[in-house]
C-alpha positions as CSV (number, residue, x, y, z in Angstrom):
1,M,0.0,0.0,0.0
2,T,1.4,3.4,-1.0
3,Y,0.7,6.9,0.4
4,R,0.1,9.6,-2.0
5,H,1.0,12.4,0.5
6,P,4.1,11.3,2.5
7,W,4.4,14.8,4.0
8,L,0.9,14.3,5.6
9,L,2.0,11.1,7.3
10,L,5.1,12.8,8.7
11,A,3.1,15.7,10.1
12,L,0.6,13.2,11.7
13,F,3.5,11.3,13.4
14,I,5.1,14.5,14.8
15,F,1.7,15.7,16.2
16,T,1.0,12.3,17.9
17,A,4.4,12.2,19.5
18,T,4.2,15.7,20.8
19,G,0.7,15.2,22.3
20,A,1.8,12.1,24.1
21,Q,4.5,14.0,26.0
22,A,2.2,16.9,27.0
23,A,-0.7,14.8,28.2
24,G,-1.1,14.4,32.0
25,P,-3.5,12.5,34.2
26,L,-7.1,12.8,33.0
27,I,-8.3,13.9,36.5
28,G,-5.2,14.8,38.6
29,G,-4.5,18.1,36.7
30,A,-8.1,19.1,36.2
31,R,-9.4,22.5,37.5
32,P,-12.1,22.1,40.2
33,L,-15.6,22.7,39.0
34,G,-16.6,26.3,39.5
35,A,-13.0,27.5,40.1
36,P,-11.7,30.5,38.1
37,A,-9.3,29.7,35.3
38,S,-6.4,31.3,37.1
39,T,-6.7,29.0,40.1
40,A,-3.9,26.5,40.2
41,A,-4.9,22.9,40.9
42,G,-4.3,21.8,44.5
43,V,-4.3,25.3,45.9
44,G,-6.8,26.3,48.6
45,P,-9.0,24.2,50.9
46,S,-10.3,20.9,49.8
47,L,-12.7,18.2,50.9
48,F,-9.8,15.8,50.3
49,A,-7.1,17.6,52.1
50,G,-4.7,15.2,53.8
51,L,-5.4,12.3,51.4
52,E,-2.2,12.9,49.4
53,Q,-0.5,9.9,50.9
54,G,-3.6,7.7,50.9
55,S,-6.6,6.9,48.9
56,L,-10.3,7.6,49.0
57,F,-10.8,3.8,48.8
58,A,-8.2,2.8,51.4
59,P,-9.5,0.2,53.9
60,L,-11.4,1.7,56.7
61,P,-10.0,1.2,60.2
62,E,-11.8,-1.3,62.4
63,R,-14.7,0.3,64.1
64,R,-14.5,0.4,67.8
65,R,-17.4,-1.3,69.7
66,R,-19.1,1.1,72.1
67,N,-20.4,-0.1,75.4
68,T,-23.5,2.1,75.8
69,A,-24.2,0.6,79.2
70,S,-21.1,2.1,80.8
71,L,-20.3,5.7,81.5
72,P,-17.8,7.4,79.1
73,H,-14.2,7.9,80.2
74,R,-13.1,11.4,81.2
75,N,-10.7,11.7,78.3
76,T,-13.3,11.0,75.7
77,T,-16.2,13.1,77.1
78,T,-16.5,16.9,77.0
79,E,-16.7,19.0,80.1
80,A,-20.2,20.1,79.0
81,V,-21.5,16.5,79.3
82,Y,-20.2,16.2,82.9
83,A,-21.6,19.6,83.7
84,E,-25.0,18.5,82.5
85,W,-24.9,15.4,84.8
86,I,-23.9,17.5,87.8
87,R,-26.5,20.1,87.1
88,E,-29.1,17.3,87.2
89,L,-28.0,16.2,90.6
90,I,-27.9,19.8,91.9
91,A,-31.4,20.3,90.6
92,Q,-32.7,17.3,92.5
93,A,-31.4,18.8,95.7
94,E,-32.4,22.4,95.0
95,A,-35.5,22.6,92.8
96,G,-37.4,19.3,92.9
97,A,-40.3,18.9,90.4
98,A,-40.6,22.7,89.8
99,G,-37.4,22.6,87.9
100,Y,-36.5,25.9,86.0
101,D,-39.6,27.6,87.4
102,A,-38.8,26.9,91.0
103,V,-39.1,29.7,93.6
104,V,-38.0,29.2,97.1
105,Y,-40.8,28.0,99.3
106,S,-40.3,30.6,102.0
107,A,-40.9,33.5,99.7
108,T,-44.2,35.0,100.8
109,I,-44.6,37.1,97.7
110,K,-43.9,35.0,94.6
111,P,-43.0,36.5,91.2
112,P,-46.0,37.6,89.0
113,R,-45.2,34.9,86.4
114,R,-43.2,31.8,86.0
115,P,-39.5,32.6,86.2
116,T,-38.8,31.2,82.7
117,E,-41.4,33.7,81.3
118,M,-39.6,36.7,83.0
119,T,-36.7,38.7,81.9
120,L,-33.7,39.4,84.1
121,A,-34.9,42.9,84.6
122,E,-38.3,41.7,85.7
123,I,-36.7,39.3,88.2
124,Y,-34.6,42.1,89.6
125,A,-37.7,44.3,89.9
126,W,-39.5,41.5,91.9
127,I,-36.4,41.2,94.2
128,D,-36.3,45.0,94.8
129,A,-40.0,45.2,95.4
130,T,-40.1,42.4,98.0
131,P,-37.4,43.1,100.5
132,G,-37.1,41.0,103.7
133,Q,-37.7,37.6,102.1
134,N,-35.8,34.9,100.5
135,H,-35.5,35.3,96.7
136,A,-33.8,32.0,95.5
137,I,-35.1,31.4,92.0
138,G,-34.8,28.9,89.2
139,R,-33.6,25.3,88.8
140,Y,-30.4,26.1,90.7
141,Q,-31.9,28.5,93.3
142,F,-29.8,31.5,92.5
143,I,-29.8,34.1,95.3
144,P,-29.9,37.8,94.2
145,V,-26.2,38.6,94.9
146,T,-25.0,35.5,93.0
147,L,-27.5,36.0,90.2
148,R,-26.4,39.6,89.5
149,R,-22.7,38.6,89.6
150,L,-23.1,35.8,87.2
151,V,-25.3,37.8,84.8
152,D,-22.7,40.6,84.8
153,H,-19.9,38.1,84.3
154,L,-21.6,36.5,81.3
155,G,-22.7,39.9,79.9
156,A,-26.4,39.0,79.6
157,P,-28.5,42.2,78.9
158,P,-31.5,43.0,81.3
159,A,-34.0,42.0,78.5
160,T,-32.7,38.5,78.5
161,R,-35.4,36.0,79.4
162,F,-34.6,33.6,82.3
163,T,-34.8,30.5,80.1
164,P,-33.5,27.0,80.8
165,D,-30.5,27.7,78.6
166,V,-29.7,30.9,80.5
167,Q,-30.0,29.2,83.8
168,N,-27.8,26.3,82.7
169,A,-25.2,28.8,81.5
170,L,-25.2,30.6,84.8
171,A,-24.9,27.3,86.7
172,D,-22.0,26.2,84.4
173,Q,-20.1,29.2,85.5
174,L,-20.4,28.2,89.1
175,L,-19.2,24.7,88.2
176,R,-16.1,26.2,86.6
177,E,-15.5,28.3,89.7
178,A,-15.8,25.2,91.8
179,G,-13.0,23.6,89.8
180,L,-14.7,21.2,87.4
181,S,-11.8,21.4,84.9
182,R,-9.3,20.6,87.7
183,L,-11.5,17.6,88.8
184,L,-11.5,16.3,85.2
185,S,-7.7,16.7,84.8
186,G,-7.1,14.8,88.1
187,E,-5.8,17.9,89.9
188,M,-8.6,17.9,92.4
189,R,-10.1,15.1,94.5
190,R,-13.7,14.2,94.1
191,T,-14.5,14.9,97.8
192,T,-12.9,18.4,97.6
193,F,-15.0,19.2,94.6
194,M,-18.2,17.9,96.3
195,N,-17.5,20.1,99.3
196,R,-17.0,23.1,97.0
197,L,-20.4,22.4,95.4
198,A,-22.0,22.2,98.9
199,A,-20.5,25.6,99.6
200,I,-22.5,27.0,96.7
201,W,-25.7,25.0,96.9
202,A,-27.2,24.7,100.4
203,G,-29.3,21.6,99.4
204,L,-26.1,19.5,98.9
205,P,-24.4,18.0,101.9
206,T,-20.8,18.5,102.9
207,S,-18.7,15.5,104.0
208,S,-20.0,16.1,107.5
209,G,-23.4,15.1,106.3
210,Q,-24.9,18.5,106.9
211,S,-25.4,21.5,104.6
212,H,-22.6,24.1,104.6
213,Y,-25.4,26.5,105.6
214,H,-27.2,24.2,108.1
215,G,-29.5,26.2,110.3
216,H,-29.0,29.5,108.4
217,A,-32.3,30.8,107.1
218,G,-33.8,27.4,107.5
219,N,-31.3,25.7,105.2
220,K,-30.5,22.0,105.4
221,A,-29.2,19.3,103.1
222,T,-31.9,17.6,101.1
223,M,-29.9,14.5,100.3
224,S,-27.5,12.4,102.3
225,W,-23.8,12.4,101.9
226,A,-23.9,8.7,101.0
227,R,-26.2,9.3,98.1
228,F,-24.3,12.4,97.0
229,E,-21.0,10.4,97.0
230,A,-22.6,7.4,95.2
231,E,-24.0,9.6,92.4
232,M,-20.7,11.5,92.0
233,A,-18.7,8.3,92.0
234,K,-20.6,7.2,88.9
235,F,-19.2,10.2,87.1
236,F,-15.8,10.4,88.7
237,P,-14.6,7.1,90.1
238,E,-11.3,7.2,92.0
């Protein structure tokens, strides 16, 4: 078989050889969809960052089996989870069934509405308008001086409603002040932390078995030290 145009065959051979050298991977050098033409491949954040040495289809590591019946270890659980557990225990000693709408029983003049429906300014107004009585309020029975200090510390404006989330945030600050992070890191003993909690919440017992404020304004512990210790030991075994 003969070719009538040998120069055409030579040009085709040169074009094919040159294209083979210039060609790269079909995907590796492609520009991401939607990226500007000037964007270099591989520059900027990527959903696949960190996979340069591996593969999208590399074998998955063996999944750890979780024992849902046991409490999580301290080094795998956030401080917020422990705070939630402790708040629940405090609420049992302080508020009972009334929860976030609890008002101290001895208050002869109660707030005009449920605490969770009131703003901080309205709660302050109730406190100022009813001197001479106990004003502990909410799930964690904040007394006026503590409530004002915590609100100022967190920077909550007067129009803030006294919602469960707000009350939890205020209580979490007290847990931090009591040394929760030091307890979690092992720098503080459980008994020390428990006594610190009892110095904040009168319904909790100290290691003596009595409230830190026993006999003051009618305060007393509403749970035994044995129960308090047993519950805390579930969270913080030693």
